[in-house]
C-alpha positions in Angstrom: -0.1 0.0 0.1 2.8 2.2 0.8 4.7 1.5 -2.3 1.5 2.5 -4.3 1.6 5.8 -2.3 4.9 6.6 -3.0 4.5 6.0 -6.6 1.8 8.2 -7.2 3.6 11.0 -5.0 6.4 10.5 -7.1 4.5 11.2 -10.4 3.3 14.3 -8.9 6.9 15.3 -7.7 8.1 14.8 -11.2 5.8 17.5 -12.7 6.6 19.9 -9.7 10.4 19.7 -9.7 10.4 17.3 -7.0 7.8 18.8 -4.7 4.8 17.5 -3.3 2.3 19.3 -1.1 0.9 18.1 2.2 -2.5 18.6 0.8 -1.8 16.5 -2.2 -0.3 14.1 -0.3 -3.6 13.8 1.8 -5.6 13.6 -1.1 -3.5 10.5 -2.4 -4.3 8.9 1.0 -1.4 9.6 3.0 -2.0 9.9 6.8 -0.1 12.5 9.0 1.8 9.5 10.5 3.1 8.5 7.3 4.3 11.8 6.0 6.4 12.2 9.4 7.9 8.8 8.8 9.0 9.9 5.4 10.7 13.1 6.7 12.3 11.2 9.7 13.7 8.6 7.3 15.1 11.0 5.2 13.0 9.9 2.3 11.4 13.3 2.0 12.7 16.7 3.0 10.4 19.3 4.6 11.2 22.5 2.7 8.6 24.4 5.0 5.4 23.4 6.5 3.2 21.2 4.2 5.7 21.2 1.3 7.9 18.7 0.8 11.1 17.4 -1.3 11.4 13.9 -2.4 15.1 13.2 -1.4 17.5 13.0 -4.6 15.7 15.6 -6.4 18.3 17.8 -8.1 18.6 21.5 -7.1 17.1 24.2 -9.0 16.3 28.1 -8.4 13.2 27.3 -10.2 12.1 24.6 -7.7 13.0 27.1 -4.9 10.6 29.6 -6.5 7.6 27.0 -6.9 8.2 25.9 -3.0 7.8 29.6 -2.2 4.5 29.6 -4.2 3.4 26.5 -2.7 4.3 27.7 0.8 2.2 31.0 0.5 -1.6 31.4 0.5 -3.9 30.6 -2.3 -3.5 33.1 -4.9 0.6 33.3 -4.3 2.7 33.7 -7.4 6.2 34.2 -8.3 7.0 37.9 -9.0 9.7 40.7 -9.2 12.9 39.5 -9.9 11.8 35.7 -9.8 9.2 36.3 -12.5 11.8 38.4 -14.6 14.2 35.4 -14.4 11.5 33.0 -15.5 10.5 35.3 -18.5 14.6 35.6 -19.2 14.5 39.1 -18.3 16.7 39.0 -15.3 19.0 36.8 -13.1 17.6 34.5 -10.5 17.7 36.3 -7.1 19.3 34.5 -4.2 15.8 34.6 -2.3 12.6 33.7 -4.4 10.1 36.8 -4.8 6.4 36.1 -4.6 3.2 38.2 -4.2 0.4 37.2 -2.1 -3.2 38.7 -1.9 -3.3 41.7 0.6 -5.5 39.7 3.1 -3.1 36.9 3.1 -0.2 36.3 5.6 3.1 37.7 4.2 5.4 35.6 6.6 7.5 33.4 4.3 11.0 32.4 5.9 12.0 31.1 2.1 10.8 33.9 0.1 10.7 37.9 -0.1 6.7 38.6 0.1 5.0 41.4 -1.7 1.2 42.0 -1.3 -1.0 42.9 -4.0 -4.6 41.7 -5.4 -3.7 40.7 -8.9 -6.0 40.8 -11.8 -6.7 37.4 -13.6 -5.1 39.4 -16.4 -1.9 39.7 -14.9 -1.3 36.1 -13.9 -0.5 33.1 -16.1 1.8 29.8 -15.6 5.2 28.6 -16.8 5.0 25.1 -16.4 3.8 24.3 -12.9 4.9 27.7 -11.8 2.3 30.4 -11.2 3.9 33.8 -12.2 3.1 37.2 -13.0 2.8 38.2 -16.8 5.5 39.7 -18.4 3.6 43.4 -18.3 3.1 43.1 -14.7 6.3 41.7 -14.2 8.1 45.0 -15.7 5.4 47.4 -13.7 6.7 45.3 -10.7 10.4 45.7 -11.4 9.9 49.4 -12.4 9.6 50.0 -8.7 13.1 48.4 -7.6 15.3 48.7 -10.5 17.0 51.6 -12.0 15.6 53.4 -15.2 18.4 51.9 -17.3 17.7 48.3 -16.2 14.0 48.6 -16.9 14.9 50.3 -20.3 17.0 47.3 -21.0 14.3 44.7 -20.0 11.6 46.5 -21.8 13.6 46.5 -25.2 14.4 42.8 -24.5 10.6 41.9 -23.9 9.0 43.8 -26.6 11.8 42.8 -29.3 11.0 39.1 -28.2 7.4 39.6 -28.6 6.7 38.3 -25.0 4.6 41.4 -24.5 3.1 44.3 -26.7 3.0 47.9 -26.0 -0.7 47.9 -25.6 -0.4 44.9 -23.1 2.1 46.9 -20.8 0.1 50.2 -21.1 -2.8 48.2 -19.7 -0.9 46.7 -16.8 0.3 50.0 -15.8 -3.4 51.2 -15.8 -4.5 48.3 -13.7 -1.8 48.8 -10.9 -3.6 51.0 -8.1 -3.0 54.8 -8.6 -0.2 55.9 -6.1 0.9 52.3 -5.8 4.7 51.9 -6.8 4.3 55.1 -8.9 8.0 56.3 -8.4 9.2 53.7 -11.2 6.1 53.8 -13.5 7.5 57.3 -15.3 10.9 55.4 -16.0 9.0 52.4 -17.5 6.5 54.9 -19.8 9.8 56.7 -20.8 11.1 53.1 -22.0 8.2 52.3 -23.7 8.1 55.8 -25.7 10.6 54.5 -28.3 8.1 51.6 -29.4 4.9 53.5 -29.3 5.8 56.3 -31.9 5.4 56.3 -35.7 7.8 53.6 -36.1 8.1 50.1 -34.4 12.0 49.5 -34.0 13.4 46.5 -35.2 15.6 45.6 -32.3 16.4 46.8 -28.7 19.3 48.9 -29.9 17.0 50.9 -32.5 14.7 51.5 -29.5 17.6 52.9 -27.4 18.8 54.8 -30.3 15.7 57.1 -30.5 15.9 57.8 -26.8 19.6 58.7 -27.0 18.9 61.2 -29.6 16.4 63.1 -27.3 18.7 62.8 -24.4 21.6 64.3 -26.5 19.3 67.6 -27.1 19.5 66.9 -30.9 16.6 68.6 -33.1 13.7 66.1 -33.4 13.9 64.0 -36.1 11.4 62.6 -38.5 11.1 58.8 -38.5 10.3 56.7 -41.3 11.1 59.5 -43.9 10.4 58.8 -47.5 12.8 60.3 -50.1 11.6 60.9 -53.8 13.7 61.9 -56.7 12.3 64.8 -58.6 10.2 63.0 -60.9 8.4 61.3 -57.8 10.0 57.8 -57.8 10.6 56.0 -54.7 14.3 56.2 -53.5 14.1 55.1 -49.7 12.5 55.0 -46.5 14.8 56.4 -43.9 14.8 55.2 -40.1 15.6 58.5 -38.8 16.0 61.9 -40.8 16.1 65.7 -40.5 14.7 66.4 -44.1 15.3 70.4 -43.4 19.2 69.5 -43.3 19.0 66.5 -45.6 20.8 64.5 -42.9 19.7 60.9 -42.4 20.8 58.3 -39.6 20.6 54.6 -40.2 21.3 51.8 -37.6 23.3 49.0 -38.9 21.8 46.0 -37.1 22.8 42.8 -38.3 18.8 42.3 -39.1 18.5 44.9 -41.5 21.9 45.3 -42.8 23.5 42.1 -42.8 26.3 40.9 -45.6 23.6 40.0 -48.0 22.2 43.8 -48.1 25.7 45.3 -48.4 25.4 45.8 -52.3 21.8 47.1 -51.9 22.7 49.6 -49.1 25.5 51.0 -51.0 23.6 51.5 -54.1 20.6 53.0 -52.0 23.2 55.4 -50.1 24.8 56.5 -53.5 21.3 57.6 -54.8 20.4 59.4 -51.2 24.0 61.2 -51.8 23.2 62.3 -55.4 20.2 64.1 -54.2 22.2 65.7 -51.6 21.6 63.8 -48.4 24.4 63.0 -45.8 23.6 59.5 -44.4 25.2 58.8 -40.9 25.6 55.2 -39.8 25.3 54.0 -36.5 25.9 50.6 -35.1 25.6 48.9 -31.5 29.1 50.6 -30.1 27.5 54.1 -30.6 24.8 52.9 -27.8 27.3 52.0 -25.3 27.3 54.1 -22.1 29.9 57.0 -22.5 30.1 56.7 -26.2 30.0 60.3 -27.8 31.3 59.6 -31.4 27.7 59.5 -32.8 26.4 62.6 -31.0 29.4 64.7 -32.2 29.1 63.4 -36.1 25.3 64.2 -36.0 25.9 67.5 -34.4 28.5 68.2 -36.9 26.6 67.7 -39.8 23.4 69.4 -38.6 25.6 72.6 -37.9 27.2 72.2 -41.2 23.9 72.1 -43.1 22.1 74.7 -41.3 25.0 77.3 -41.9 
């Protein structure tokens, strides 16, 4: 009989990274004495009250996160950096982070506990782990991360199509007014480059749009179409200052790889024949402290205005 119970518990644990809750075990037919016997003999390890680990299960930060979710009240979900790690936006934190309903107890020794009443729209599952969706995760992280870190996370999430700008906007609106609002302006600013007239093709392009504003350069036109004197199409420019006939193109691998070199050279020649200057940028120009691109653009805009 015990062997049969252990086999069924093992099936559950196999789906749950080696974990079994006391409630699950009791539904299988385990008695309190049987549970205590398995702990005392070392076959099971008590992680926290009513959460058990089958001996020999490999360690995993995901398992620690799931254990914290099991240990919390009904409705407990992985959140903040733990959710960020599950979505590939952050490194796992040493101590799991979870969010519990506001009416639930916030005492949990194996996790950092946050309190909020989450909408069903803000919660999902990754495997067996209940977790805040990407949009809500970014809202939460904006309260504890620097603007630069939030900017990078937003760019990564949008570029990987883990979330849409509309979903992120909606998650911001669902967060109670005045709740964690200090980080929301940085989050909204990070989103701006993705909600204008163009949809950037990469995180680097999104950062490029922001850098131009930070540098105090004249506001450019995005996705500007250049035509020849007969009205024929010549090019669509990523970023342009038409009155100065200065264009900025970001040379990302996706848009300007080796197979496009010949096409890009012909395009640049056609633009130059019409009096345009084309300035190229790459990922090096967007590193912190790099001023080369700013200097080149400033010089060309000044020269054309003279």
